[in-house]
C-alpha positions in Angstrom: 0.0 0.0 0.0 1.6 3.3 -1.0 2.1 6.1 1.5 -0.5 8.8 1.1 -0.5 12.4 1.9 2.1 15.1 1.1 5.7 15.3 2.1 7.3 18.8 1.5 11.1 18.7 1.6 12.3 22.2 2.0 16.1 22.8 2.4 19.2 20.7 2.9 22.0 21.6 5.4 23.2 24.4 3.1 19.9 25.9 2.6 19.3 24.6 -0.9 16.1 23.0 -2.1 17.0 19.5 -3.2 13.8 17.5 -3.7 10.4 17.9 -5.4 7.8 19.8 -3.4 5.2 17.0 -3.2 5.9 13.3 -3.4 3.5 10.3 -3.1 4.9 6.9 -2.3 8.0 5.6 -0.6 10.5 8.3 0.1 14.2 8.3 1.0 16.2 11.4 1.9 20.0 11.6 2.1 20.6 8.5 -0.1 22.2 9.0 -3.5 20.6 5.9 -4.9 17.0 7.3 -4.7 14.4 6.8 -7.4 13.9 10.5 -6.6 17.0 11.2 -8.7 14.7 10.9 -11.7 12.6 13.8 -10.4 15.4 16.3 -10.5 17.4 15.9 -7.3 21.2 16.4 -7.8 22.2 13.2 -6.1 25.9 13.8 -6.8 26.1 17.1 -4.9 29.3 16.8 -2.9 28.1 19.0 -0.1 25.1 16.8 0.5 27.3 13.6 0.6 29.6 15.2 3.1 26.8 16.2 5.3 25.4 12.6 5.2 28.8 11.2 6.1 29.0 13.2 9.4 26.7 11.6 12.0 26.8 14.7 14.2 25.4 16.8 11.3 22.3 14.6 11.0 20.5 16.7 13.6 21.6 20.3 13.6 22.7 20.2 9.9 19.9 18.0 8.6 17.2 18.2 6.0 13.8 19.2 7.2 10.9 17.0 6.1 7.4 18.6 6.5 4.4 16.3 6.9 0.9 17.6 6.0 -2.1 15.3 6.6 0.2 12.4 6.2 -0.5 8.7 6.8 1.1 5.4 6.0 -1.8 2.9 5.9 -5.5 2.2 6.3 -7.2 -0.6 8.3 -7.9 -1.3 12.0 -6.3 1.6 13.8 -5.8 1.9 17.6 -7.0 4.8 19.8 -6.3 5.5 23.4 -9.2 5.2 25.9 -9.6 5.7 29.7 -8.5 2.7 31.7 -10.9 0.5 33.6 -11.7 1.5 37.1 -10.1 -1.8 38.3 -7.7 -4.1 36.6 -9.4 -7.4 35.7 -9.9 -10.3 33.3 -12.8 -12.4 32.2 -15.4 -9.6 32.3 -18.7 -9.8 30.3 -18.8 -7.1 27.6 -22.0 -5.9 25.9 -23.5 -2.8 24.4 -27.0 -1.2 25.0 -27.8 2.1 23.3 -25.0 4.5 23.8 -23.4 2.4 26.5 -20.7 -0.2 26.2 -20.7 -2.2 29.5 -17.7 -4.2 31.0 -19.3 -6.0 33.8 -17.7 -8.0 36.6 -14.4 -10.0 36.0 -11.8 -10.9 38.5 -8.4 -9.9 39.8 -7.6 -11.3 43.3 -11.3 -12.2 43.5 -14.6 -11.7 41.6 -15.8 -8.2 41.1 -19.3 -6.5 40.8 -18.1 -3.3 39.1 -19.6 -2.2 35.8 -17.6 0.3 33.7 -19.5 2.1 31.0 -18.1 3.8 27.9 -20.0 6.0 25.5 -19.3 6.5 21.8 -16.9 9.3 22.6 -14.9 6.9 24.7 -15.8 8.6 28.0 -15.9 6.2 30.9 -18.3 6.2 33.9 -18.9 3.7 36.7 -22.6 4.2 37.6 -24.0 0.8 38.4 -23.1 -2.6 39.7 -24.0 -6.3 39.2 -26.2 -7.9 41.8 -23.1 -9.7 43.1 -19.4 -10.2 42.1 -19.1 -12.4 39.1 -16.7 -13.5 36.4 -17.1 -16.0 33.5 -20.5 -14.6 32.6 -22.0 -14.1 29.1 -24.0 -11.2 27.8 -26.1 -10.0 24.8 -28.7 -7.4 24.0 -32.3 -7.6 22.9 -34.7 -4.7 22.5 -34.3 -2.3 25.4 -32.3 -4.7 27.6 -28.8 -6.0 27.8 -28.7 -9.3 29.7 -25.8 -10.8 31.6 -26.2 -14.4 32.7 -24.4 -16.9 34.8 -20.8 -16.7 36.1 -18.8 -17.5 39.2 -18.6 -15.5 42.4 -15.8 -17.8 43.7 -13.8 -20.8 42.3 -16.1 -23.3 44.1 -19.5 -22.1 42.9 -21.4 -21.0 39.8 -24.7 -19.1 39.7 -27.8 -18.9 37.5 -28.4 -15.3 38.3 -29.3 -12.9 35.4 -28.7 -9.1 35.5 -30.6 -7.0 33.0 -29.8 -3.3 32.3 -32.0 -1.0 30.3 -30.8 1.9 28.1 -30.8 4.1 31.2 -28.6 1.6 33.0 -31.4 0.7 35.5 -30.8 -2.8 36.7 -33.4 -5.5 37.2 -33.2 -9.2 38.0 -35.3 -11.4 35.7 -35.8 -15.1 36.0 -32.5 -16.9 36.3 -30.9 -19.5 34.0 -32.2 -23.0 34.1 -29.0 -24.2 35.8 -26.0 -22.5 37.5 -23.1 -22.3 35.1 -20.1 -20.5 33.9 -18.1 -20.3 30.6 -21.3 -20.2 28.6 -21.9 -18.2 25.4 -24.6 -15.7 24.3 -25.8 -14.1 21.1 -28.9 -12.6 19.6 -31.3 -13.6 16.8 -34.6 -12.1 15.9 -36.2 -10.8 19.1 -34.3 -13.2 21.4 -31.1 -13.5 23.5 -29.8 -17.0 23.7 -27.5 -18.3 26.4 -26.0 -21.7 25.5 -23.7 -24.3 27.0 -21.5 -23.8 30.0 -20.2 -25.8 32.9 -20.2 -26.1 36.7 -17.6 -24.1 38.5 -15.3 -27.2 38.8 -16.0 -28.6 35.3 -17.7 -31.6 36.8 -20.7 -31.1 34.6 -21.0 -29.7 31.1 -24.4 -28.3 30.1 -26.4 -28.6 26.8 -29.1 -26.2 28.0 -30.3 -23.1 26.0 -31.9 -20.3 27.9 -33.8 -17.7 25.9 -35.0 -14.2 26.9 -37.3 -12.0 24.7 -37.5 -8.2 24.7 -39.8 -8.4 27.7 -37.3 -10.5 29.7 -39.6 -13.6 29.5 -37.6 -16.7 29.9 -38.0 -20.0 27.9 -36.0 -23.1 27.1 -36.0 -24.3 23.5 -34.4 -27.4 22.0 -31.1 -28.3 23.7 -27.7 -28.1 22.2 -26.5 -31.2 20.4 -23.7 -31.7 23.0 -23.1 -30.3 26.4 -19.9 -28.2 26.4 -18.2 -25.1 27.8 -15.9 -22.4 26.4 -17.9 -22.5 23.1 -18.3 -19.5 20.9 -21.5 -17.8 19.7 -22.4 -15.2 17.1 -25.0 -14.4 14.5 -25.2 -14.9 10.7 -28.3 -13.5 9.0 -31.3 -15.0 10.7 -29.3 -17.7 12.6 -27.7 -17.7 16.1 -24.7 -20.1 15.9 -23.0 -21.9 18.8 -19.7 -23.6 17.8 -16.8 -25.5 19.3 -16.2 -26.0 23.0 -15.1 -28.7 25.4 -17.3 -31.7 26.2 -18.3 -33.9 29.1 -16.8 -37.2 28.2 -13.5 -38.6 29.6 -10.7 -36.1 29.2 -13.0 -33.2 28.3 -12.4 -33.5 24.5 -12.5 -30.5 22.2 -15.7 -30.4 20.1 -16.2 -28.9 16.7 -20.0 -29.2 16.6 -22.1 -26.3 15.5 -25.8 -25.7 16.5 -27.8 -23.1 14.7 -31.1 -21.6 15.9 -33.3 -19.5 13.6 -35.6 -16.6 14.6 -38.3 -19.2 15.5 -35.8 -21.0 17.8 -35.8 -24.1 15.5 -32.4 -25.8 15.7 -30.4 -27.2 12.8 -27.0 -28.8 12.6 -24.7 -27.3 10.0 -21.4 -28.8 9.0 -18.9 -28.8 11.9 -15.9 -26.4 12.1 -12.3 -27.4 11.5 -10.9 -29.5 14.4 -10.2 -28.0 17.8 -12.3 -24.9 18.2 -12.1 -24.8 22.0 -11.7 -21.4 23.7 -11.6 -19.3 20.6 -14.2 -16.5 20.0 -16.5 -15.9 17.1 -17.8 -12.7 15.5 -19.8 -11.5 12.5 -18.5 -9.9 9.3 -21.3 -8.6 7.3 -23.7 -11.5 7.0 -21.0 -14.1 7.8 -20.3 -15.8 11.1 -16.5 -16.2 11.6 -15.2 -18.9 13.9 -11.6 -19.5 14.8 -10.0 -22.9 15.2 -6.6 -24.2 16.2 -5.2 -23.4 12.8 -7.8 -21.9 10.5 -10.7 -19.5 10.1 -14.1 -21.1 9.4 -17.0 -19.2 7.9 -20.8 -19.8 7.9 -22.9 -17.7 5.5 -26.4 -16.5 6.3 -27.7 -19.8 4.7 -25.3 -21.9 6.9 -23.0 -22.8 4.0 -19.6 -23.7 5.6 -16.2 -23.0 4.2 -12.6 -22.7 5.5 -10.6 -19.7 4.5 -7.0 -19.8 3.3 -6.3 -17.5 6.3 -4.6 -18.8 9.4 -5.8 -18.0 12.8 -3.4 -15.4 14.4 -4.8 -14.7 17.8 -4.5 -17.0 20.8 -6.9 -19.1 22.9 -8.7 -16.7 25.3 -8.9 -13.9 22.7 -11.9 -11.6 22.5 -13.9 -10.6 19.5 -16.5 -8.1 18.3 -17.6 -6.4 15.0 -17.1 -3.0 13.5 -17.4 -1.6 9.9 -18.5 -5.0 8.6 -15.3 -6.5 10.0 -14.9 -9.3 12.5 -12.2 -8.2 14.9 -10.2 -10.6 17.1 -7.5 -9.5 19.6 -5.3 -10.8 22.4 -5.4 -14.3 23.7 -2.8 -16.7 25.2 -3.9 -18.8 26.7 -1.1 -18.1 29.2 0.4 -14.8 30.3 1.7 -12.5 29.0 -0.6 -13.3 26.1 -0.5 -11.7 22.7 -1.0 -8.2 21.3 -2.1 -9.5 17.9 -5.2 -8.0 16.2 -6.8 -10.0 13.4 -9.6 -8.6 11.2 -11.6 -10.1 8.5 -14.1 -8.1 6.3 -17.4 -9.0 4.8 -15.7 -10.1 1.6 -13.7 -12.6 3.7 -10.4 -10.8 3.2 -7.8 -10.0 5.8 -7.7 -6.4 6.9 -4.4 -4.9 8.1 -4.6 -4.2 11.8 -2.3 -2.4 14.3 -1.6 -4.5 17.4 -3.0 -3.8 20.9 -1.0 -1.5 23.1 0.1 -4.4 25.2 0.0 -8.2 25.2 -2.8 -9.8 27.2 -5.0 -12.9 27.5 -8.7 -13.0 28.4 -9.6 -9.4 27.6 -13.3 -8.5 27.0 -14.6 -6.8 23.9 -17.7 -5.1 22.6 -18.4 -2.4 20.0 -20.0 1.1 20.3 -20.3 3.6 17.5 -17.2 3.3 15.3 -15.1 1.7 18.0 -14.3 -1.9 19.0 -13.3 -1.7 22.6 -10.9 -4.3 24.1 -10.5 -4.0 27.8 -8.6 -5.7 30.6 -7.0 -9.1 30.6 -4.1 -11.0 32.1 -0.8 -9.1 32.7 2.8 -10.4 32.8 1.7 -13.5 34.8 -1.5 -15.5 35.0 -2.4 -13.9 38.4 -1.7 -10.3 37.3 -4.4 -8.3 35.6 -4.4 -5.1 33.7 -6.8 -2.1 33.4 -5.7 -1.2 29.8 -8.3 -0.3 27.3 -7.8 0.0 23.5 -10.4 1.4 21.2 -10.0 0.1 17.6 -11.7 1.6 14.5 -11.4 1.4 10.8 -9.4 4.4 9.8 -6.1 5.7 8.4 -3.0 5.6 10.6 0.6 6.6 10.7 3.2 4.0 11.6 7.0 4.3 10.9 10.4 4.3 12.5 11.9 7.6 13.5 15.7 7.3 13.0 18.2 8.0 15.8 19.7 11.4 16.1 16.5 13.0 14.8 14.5 16.0 15.9 10.8 15.9 15.3 7.5 17.6 16.3 4.0 16.6 15.3 1.0 18.9 15.8 -1.4 17.8 18.6 1.2 15.5 20.1 4.1 17.7 21.1 4.3 21.2 22.6 8.0 21.3 22.0 10.5 19.8 19.6 11.6 16.3 20.6 15.0 14.5 20.1 15.2 10.8 19.3 18.7 9.6 20.3 17.9 6.0 19.4 15.5 4.9 16.6 11.9 4.6 17.9 8.6 3.4 16.5 6.0 6.1 15.9 2.3 5.1 15.9 -0.7 7.3 15.9 -4.3 7.0 14.6 -5.3 9.3 11.8 -3.1 11.7 9.9 -0.2 13.7 11.1 1.1 17.2 10.4 4.6 18.3 11.6 8.2 17.7 10.7 11.3 15.6 11.1 14.9 16.9 10.9 17.4 14.2 9.8 20.1 13.6 7.3 19.0 10.1 6.3 15.4 9.0 6.5 13.4 6.2 4.8 9.6 5.7 4.8 8.1 2.5 3.4 4.4 1.7 2.8 2.6 -1.4 4.1 
């Protein structure tokens, strides 16, 4: 992908203009082998070569490169967001109206805190769960977001359900049919479906499906084909799909079964996923459901046609997923600390989308989307017992990502009040475009 924007090269160390005023594409300054020679630069100029040969002159006697509305790529960009109120992993994440909720989770113990982000990435903490919980699942239907199941301690699981309306007023509807954790939830038609899960100690794996309509009325339709936990759920067209997981026979084998429920809650059994889809998330890209497996990326269309993409899974077990801009976005995972910072995105045409990594590596973050942002919050830290409060807001946008050479002065509008000096080479990343300058005697930009 070529670099886009304008680079205005003004004067060299002697005050002479030596490069065209506007250039699109990869650019190198201070290198006599440039393609830019063809554009009129006198690459044989002795004074220029002498300046390049002297390292000390690469700062004070350097060429000045001006950037105006400049960027290096387009794809999934990363934006800063306020940290969670408490560091934690295994939260339930869900969106209702203009509120993205990160509910519960655990650090040294289970938490009842609910952090709320709006579409401007402003965070508040206005409400709580009815009790501390982690390992819950959540989805939204009508005017309610519903959070079900979870674990208040390592020895117990609960059937409790918390419902929040668009004003974040909490109610407690009828609970799940059994107490469980590590279940999955998604929406189809006018229903939220909670499927699968296990007891707190994994002694029992459940095949139950619990359904709530927009009035919070609870029913139980046809069971899953197999009881399992750590399955994934998402929606494709008029189907809610539950795939993968770990089952309840000897050794807790990994399953690749898929159960699909239509808007009338009738179950069908599409083709299974590729082997070993335990602990990986799923998300929707356009009208396609995207499931990750040990090695591959599996797709189900809105008519339940199954295919395997020639795209390998990049994120780890325990990653999180959500959807923005018709892209399924997956990030993080491990399964063990310190996890990964990888972001993998697949668009509605089933193509990979370039994505900037998370700001730090972590397993078991939580994710939901609000407005143009996919928000990934919390997760494990450097060890399995450490947790983080980091929040990254991803969106589809242009971004700027390149290496600033050592012995370089630079200043970018909106980022620096004063000129900065890079003694050593350093990576620059920022969402959107930049305007500013770099002073250096040798500088290379390359596109993606």
